[in-house]
N, C-alpha and C positions, 0 to 999 in steps of 0.2 A: 907167107903173104897174108893169108887170112888172119893170122894171129896179129900181124902188124896193123891191119885195118881195124880189127877189133879193139886193139889198144888205143888206136887213134880215135875211134868213135867214143870209147869210154872217156878218154881225156877231154874230147870236145864237150861231151854231156856234163862232165864234172865242172868244166869251166862255166857252162851255161847256168848250171844250178847255183854255183857260187855267186855269179853276178846277180841272179834273182834274189838270193838270200841277202846279199849286200844291200840291194835296194829296199828290201823289206825292213832290214835292220835300220837303215838310214831313216826311213819313214817313221818307224817306231821311236827312234831317237828324237826326230824333229817334233813329233807329237808330245813326247815326254817333256822336251824342253819348253814347248808352248804351255803345257799344263803347269810346269814349274813356274813359268813367268806369271801366269794367272794367279797361282797360289801365292807367289811372292807379293803380287799387287794387292791381293785380298788381305794378306797378313799385314802389309803396310797400312792399308785402310783401317783395319781393326786396331792396329797400334795407335793410329792417329785419333780414332774415335775414343779409344780407351784413355788416351792422354787428355782429350777434351773433357771427358766425363770425370776423370780424376781431378782436373783443375776445378770443375764446377763443384764437385763434392768437397774439395779442399776449401774453396771459398765459402760454401755453406757451413762447413765445420768451423771455419774461422769466425763467421758471423754469429753462429750459435755460441761459440766461446765468448765472444764480446758481450752478447746478450746475457749470458750466464754470469759473466763478471759484473755487468751492470746491476743485475738482480741481487747478486751477493753484496755489492756495495750498498744498494738500497736497503737490503735486510739489516745490514750492520747499522745503518743510520736509524732505521725504525727501532731496532733493539735498543740503541743508545737513547733515543727519544722516550721509549717506553720506560726504560730504567729511570730517566730523569723525571718523567711524569709520576712514576710510582713513588719516587722520593718526595716530590712535591706534594702528592696526595697524602702520604704518610705524615708529612709535616703539617699540612692543612688539617688533617684529621685530629692531630694532637691539639692544635689551636681550638678547633671546634669543640672537642671534648672538654677542654678547659672552660670555654664559654658556656657550654651546656651545664657544666657543673655549677658555674656561678649563677646562671639563670635559675637552675633547679633549686639551688639553696635559697635564692631570693623568693622564688615562687612558693616554696614550702612555708615561708613565713607569712605570705599574704593570700595563699589559695583558700584558706578557710573563710576569710572575710569576703573574698570574691564570690565563693559558692553561696554564702549566706545572702549576699546582696542580690545575686542572680536569682536565687530561689524566691526572695521577697518580690522582686520585679515580676517574675513569672506568675507568682500567686496573685499579685494585684491585677495583672492582665487577664488571667483566667476568671477572676472574680468579676471584673468589669464586663468581660464577654458574656458571662452567665447572666449578669443583670440585664445587659442589652437584649440577649435572647429572650429572657423572661418577659421584659417589657414589650418586645416585639410580638411575642405570642399573646400576651394580654391585650395588646392593641388590636391584633388580628381577631382575637376572640370578641372583643368589644365591637369591632366593626361588623363581624359576622352576626352578632346578636342584634345590633341595630338594623342590619340589612334584613334579617329574618323578621324582625318586628314590623319593619316597613312593608315587606312582602305580605306578611299576614294581614296587616290592615288593608293593603291594597286588594287582596283577594276578598276580604269581607265586604269592602265597598263595591267591588265588581259583582259579588253575589247579590247584594242588595239591589244594585242597578239592574241585574238580570231579572230579579223578581218583579221590579217595577215595570220593566219592559214587557214581561210576560203578562202581568195583570192588565197593562194598558192594551195589549193586543186582544185579550179576552173581552175587555169591556167595549172595545171598538166594534161598532156595528158594521163597518165597512171592512170586509175581509180582503186581504192582499194575496195575490198569487205568489208562487215561488219566485218568479222573475222580478216581482215588484218589491220583495222583501228587502229590508235594509240589513246587510250583513256586517256593517262596519264595526259595530260593538263586539260581535262574536269573533270577528277576525282579530280585533285588539286583544280580547281575552285569550285567544289561542296563542298569540305572540307572547303574551305575558306568561302563560303556562310554560311555553318552551324556554323562555329566558330564565324563569325561576327554577325549572327542572335542571337546567345546565349548571346553575349556581349550586344547587343541592348536591350534585355529584362530587363537588370538591369539599363537602363538609362531612363531619362525623355523624353517621346515622344514629348513634346512641343518644344524641342530644334530644331532649324533649321538644325543644323548639323546632328542630328539623323535622321530627315526626309529625308535629302539629301542622307545619306548612305542607308536608307531603299529603297529609289527610285532606287539607283544604284544597289542594290541587286536584286530588281524586274526585272530590265532591263537585268542583267546578267543571271538570271534564265530563263527569257523569251528567251534570245538568245540561251541558252543551249537547251531549249525545241524545238526551231526551227531546231536545228541540230540533233534532235532525242533523246536527253538525258532527263531523268526525275529524279529529286532528291526527295527522300522520307524521310521525317522527321516526326516522330509521337510522339513528347514529350507530356507526360500527358495522353496518351491513354493506355488501357490495353495491357499487354505484353502476347501474346499467341503463336506467330509464331517464333520458333527458327530457321527456315530455312531462314527467311528474315533478322532477327537481331540476332547477337551473344551477349549474356550478358557478359560483361567484369568484372562487379563489381555489388555487391548487397549492398544497403544502406537502413537504417531504415527511413521510412516516416510516419509522424503522420497522423492519420485519416484513415489508411488502415486497413481492416479486416484481420485476419489470413488467409493465403492462397492467398490473393489478391496481384497482381503484376501489376505495371505500368511502362511505359518507362519514367524514371526520367530525363535522359539527353542523347542526341545523341552525341556520340564521333565521329563517322563517319556515314554519311547518306548512305542509300542504293541508288545505282545508276542503272538505267535501260537505255539501249541503244536499241532503236527500240523494246521496250517491253521485252528485254532480260537483265537479271541481269549481270552487269559487276563488281559490288562491293557489297559485303554483308555488311550490317550495323553493327556497334558496338555501344553498349548502356550500360548505367548504369540503373539497374532495382531497383525500389523502392518497398520495401516489409514492412510488419508489423514487429515490433521489435522482436516479439516472433519467427518469422521464421528465424531469424539470429542465434538463439541459436542452 
């Protein structure tokens, strides 16, 4: 009896275990089948994507092949045109060489005559230019000599006039104070000294006439100094004092820095009488070119 019950119990337990195993197996199979479906779907998607990519690449390759074919055709045409141009150039060169040979042969016959004629023409031109330059220099020299002669005579006349004025002042019994003195002649003399000095700067110092005029100027200025006058000329010095000199004009001078100013030319000198200003100077001021803008 016990053995029978034991056998029955074992059988029942075996049946239960087999059913449980069957359920587990079925669930595993179902899961595997679902996974297989997903994998199959993914494989299909990949195949479709690969097919699309292959189609695109195929189209690109076909397009590149067409372009390559077009380029090759163009290269063939260019090569043919180059060959034709090369032939034309060679033919043209042959014709040009023939023309040059003909011209050269003609030139060899007449080049000596042409060179001689050209040399004669150049020689005549140079000769005429030298004559003109010589006459121009002689004319300038003549003009300078006449100007020096006139300046020398003018200085002599002014010197005589100064002596006359000096003698008349001595003989006059009525003395004049400084404020009542007539400075017009002395101012005129100072202006002439400035003008003649500027002219002499452009002449050759080795000339006797130039030296004679310079000496006359020194005597005139010394005479003015003895009478209490002082002539102030500061050409080439920096311009800083507008109360002493009035700038009449500004001109560009090379070598000056921006903002730098010099007295380029004295139009009228400053004149002092007994250390008091009786004439304010007038000048041309040299500046940097950028300062004129």
